[in-house]
C-alpha positions as CSV (number, residue, x, y, z in Angstrom):
1,M,-1.5,16.8,-2.8
2,I,1.5,15.8,-0.8
3,N,4.4,14.2,-2.6
4,E,7.0,12.0,-0.9
5,K,10.3,13.5,0.1
6,A,13.3,11.9,1.7
7,Y,14.0,12.5,5.4
8,S,17.6,12.0,6.4
9,A,17.7,10.4,9.8
10,P,21.2,9.9,11.3
11,S,22.4,6.4,12.0
12,G,21.2,5.1,15.4
13,W,24.7,3.5,15.8
14,V,26.1,7.0,16.2
15,A,23.5,8.1,18.7
16,L,23.6,4.8,20.7
17,P,27.1,5.5,22.2
18,V,26.0,9.0,23.3
19,I,23.0,7.5,25.0
20,L,25.0,4.7,26.6
21,L,27.5,7.4,27.9
22,G,24.5,9.1,29.5
23,I,23.5,5.9,31.2
24,L,27.0,5.3,32.4
25,T,27.3,8.9,33.7
26,L,24.0,8.4,35.5
27,D,25.3,5.2,37.1
28,V,28.6,6.8,38.1
29,T,26.7,9.7,39.6
30,V,24.5,7.4,41.6
31,L,27.5,5.5,43.0
32,W,29.4,8.7,43.8
33,L,26.4,10.2,45.6
34,A,25.7,7.0,47.4
35,V,29.1,7.3,49.1
36,E,28.4,11.0,50.0
37,D,25.0,10.0,51.4
38,T,23.2,13.2,50.3
39,A,19.7,12.4,49.2
40,V,18.8,15.8,47.9
41,A,22.0,16.1,45.8
42,R,21.5,12.6,44.5
43,T,17.9,13.4,43.4
44,V,18.9,16.7,41.8
45,M,21.6,14.9,39.8
46,Q,19.7,11.8,38.9
47,V,16.4,13.1,37.6
48,P,17.7,15.3,34.8
49,W,20.1,12.6,33.6
50,L,17.4,10.0,33.7
51,L,14.9,12.1,31.8
52,L,17.5,13.1,29.2
53,T,18.5,9.4,28.7
54,I,14.9,8.3,28.3
55,F,14.2,11.2,25.9
56,L,17.2,10.2,23.7
57,L,16.3,6.5,23.8
58,A,12.8,7.4,22.5
59,G,14.4,8.7,19.3
60,L,15.8,5.3,18.2
61,F,13.8,3.5,15.6
62,V,14.3,0.6,13.1
63,V,13.4,0.5,9.4
64,N,13.1,-3.1,8.2
65,P,13.6,-4.2,4.6
66,N,10.6,-3.3,2.4
67,Q,9.4,-0.8,5.0
68,A,9.4,2.9,5.3
69,R,8.7,5.4,8.1
70,V,6.7,8.5,7.5
71,V,8.0,11.2,9.7
72,L,5.7,13.9,11.2
73,L,6.4,16.8,13.6
74,F,3.3,17.9,15.4
75,G,1.1,16.7,12.4
76,R,3.3,18.3,9.7
77,Y,4.9,16.0,7.1
78,K,8.7,16.1,7.3
79,G,9.7,13.3,5.0
80,T,10.0,9.5,4.7
81,V,12.9,7.3,5.8
82,K,13.3,4.3,3.5
83,E,16.9,3.3,4.3
84,Q,16.8,0.2,6.4
85,G,18.7,-0.1,9.7
86,L,18.8,1.6,13.1
87,H,18.2,5.3,13.0
88,W,17.8,8.2,15.5
89,A,15.5,11.2,15.1
90,N,14.1,13.8,17.3
91,P,11.9,11.9,19.8
92,L,9.1,14.5,19.3
93,L,8.7,13.2,15.7
94,T,6.0,10.6,15.0
95,K,7.4,7.8,12.9
96,R,4.6,5.8,11.2
97,K,5.3,2.4,9.5
98,V,4.3,1.9,5.9
99,S,4.9,-1.5,4.2
100,L,6.5,-1.3,0.8
101,R,6.0,-5.1,0.2
102,V,4.2,-6.4,-2.8
103,R,0.7,-7.4,-1.8
104,N,-2.1,-9.2,-3.6
105,F,-5.7,-10.0,-3.0
106,E,-8.6,-11.6,-4.9
107,T,-11.7,-9.5,-5.6
108,E,-15.1,-10.9,-4.8
109,R,-17.1,-12.4,-7.6
110,A,-19.2,-9.7,-9.1
111,K,-22.2,-10.0,-11.4
112,V,-22.0,-7.5,-14.2
113,N,-23.3,-7.0,-17.7
114,D,-20.8,-7.1,-20.6
115,A,-20.9,-4.7,-23.5
116,D,-23.7,-6.7,-25.1
117,G,-25.8,-6.7,-22.0
118,N,-25.1,-10.4,-21.1
119,P,-24.8,-11.1,-17.4
120,I,-21.4,-12.5,-16.4
121,E,-19.6,-13.2,-13.1
122,M,-16.1,-11.8,-12.8
123,A,-13.3,-11.8,-10.2
124,S,-9.6,-10.9,-10.4
125,V,-6.4,-11.1,-8.5
126,V,-4.8,-7.7,-7.9
127,V,-1.1,-7.3,-7.2
128,W,0.0,-4.0,-5.8
129,K,2.5,-2.1,-3.6
130,V,2.9,1.4,-2.2
131,V,5.1,3.6,-4.3
132,D,4.5,7.0,-2.7
133,T,4.3,6.8,1.1
134,A,3.1,10.4,1.5
135,E,0.2,9.9,-0.8
136,A,-0.7,6.6,0.8
137,S,-0.6,8.1,4.3
138,F,-2.3,11.5,3.7
139,E,-4.5,11.4,0.5
140,V,-6.8,8.6,1.7
141,D,-8.1,7.4,5.1
142,D,-7.1,3.7,4.6
143,Y,-5.0,3.0,1.6
144,V,-5.4,-0.8,1.8
145,N,-9.2,-0.5,1.7
146,Y,-8.9,2.2,-1.0
147,V,-7.0,-0.2,-3.3
148,H,-9.7,-2.9,-2.7
149,V,-12.6,-0.6,-3.5
150,Q,-10.9,1.0,-6.5
151,S,-9.9,-2.4,-7.9
152,E,-13.4,-3.8,-7.8
153,S,-14.8,-0.6,-9.3
154,A,-12.2,-0.8,-12.2
155,L,-13.1,-4.4,-12.8
156,R,-16.8,-3.7,-13.0
157,N,-16.2,-0.8,-15.3
158,L,-13.8,-2.8,-17.6
159,A,-16.4,-5.6,-17.9
160,T,-19.0,-3.2,-19.4
161,L,-16.6,-2.0,-22.1
162,Y,-16.1,-5.4,-23.8
163,P,-18.4,-8.3,-24.9
164,Y,-17.7,-11.6,-23.2
165,D,-17.5,-13.3,-26.6
166,T,-17.3,-11.9,-30.1
167,H,-17.7,-13.3,-33.5
168,N,-15.9,-10.4,-35.3
169,E,-12.2,-10.5,-36.1
170,G,-10.3,-7.6,-34.5
171,T,-12.8,-7.0,-31.7
172,L,-11.5,-7.6,-28.2
173,S,-13.5,-9.9,-26.0
174,L,-13.2,-10.7,-22.3
175,R,-12.8,-14.4,-23.0
176,A,-10.4,-14.4,-25.9
177,N,-8.2,-11.4,-25.1
178,T,-7.5,-11.6,-21.4
179,D,-3.9,-10.4,-21.6
180,E,-4.8,-7.2,-23.5
181,I,-7.7,-6.4,-21.2
182,A,-5.7,-7.2,-18.1
183,T,-3.1,-4.6,-19.0
184,Q,-5.8,-2.0,-19.2
185,L,-7.0,-2.9,-15.8
């Protein structure tokens, strides 16, 4: 099981001047070599600067509020960036977006039998959010679908544990004790 760990990506505002300096150097070199009119020298000077600048630009990324970036290097988990803002990291790193926003959905109506064997129809509204980005990214194929399936399964299971209505004092029922049963869900 992979647990989330923080990845410290430097501010992109520090890397941006270095990249802009590379672009400026490329422009100055082009102008200088245009005066000299040496095509071979121009190409030899321009290509490495251009490639380096593009490589450095590819490392810039933005983390929006309530979002995280899961960082991988050749398929190996390196950490998660949760601090919002402009960041720079090695361009060879893969940076996957994971939403940390609160989400909700309504389960489909399901026909189940309560604890007394009576058929009932149930549905619920599930409110959830990602807490551990590493688990959400690597422990299941599709964490959104996983939450949907597990929620419907838990609802069905919970319905079979309690009667819909009870005549005994102190016995929980699906109709009379919705708050207590909802906390168990």
